[in-house]
C-alpha angles and dihedrals in degrees: 000000000000129000095262089060090056109034139032139185124210126168088223093056113070091328094295097310110157108259136178106274112267093016142077092232112121115231088227089064090068092053091045090054093049092045088055092053098257117141126240087249091056090050094054091045089056093043106036092171087071113072120221087238092056093048092047092047091051091052091048091048090049090051091051092051093048094047092048091061096041 
């Protein structure tokens, strides 16, 4: 799954902030939750429009990108 399957930007949705595709949930919100010691499960409970699979795939994609440049 590539990034365009997971996230989208649209000037009409939150001013172009990257969001999970099909939602108004900013991608940054997932990282903020994890940074503040919330679990992935807690994140998807608070944002039911984001599937656990989409959140997990985004984290895996982020890991791949970071490791590719390391």
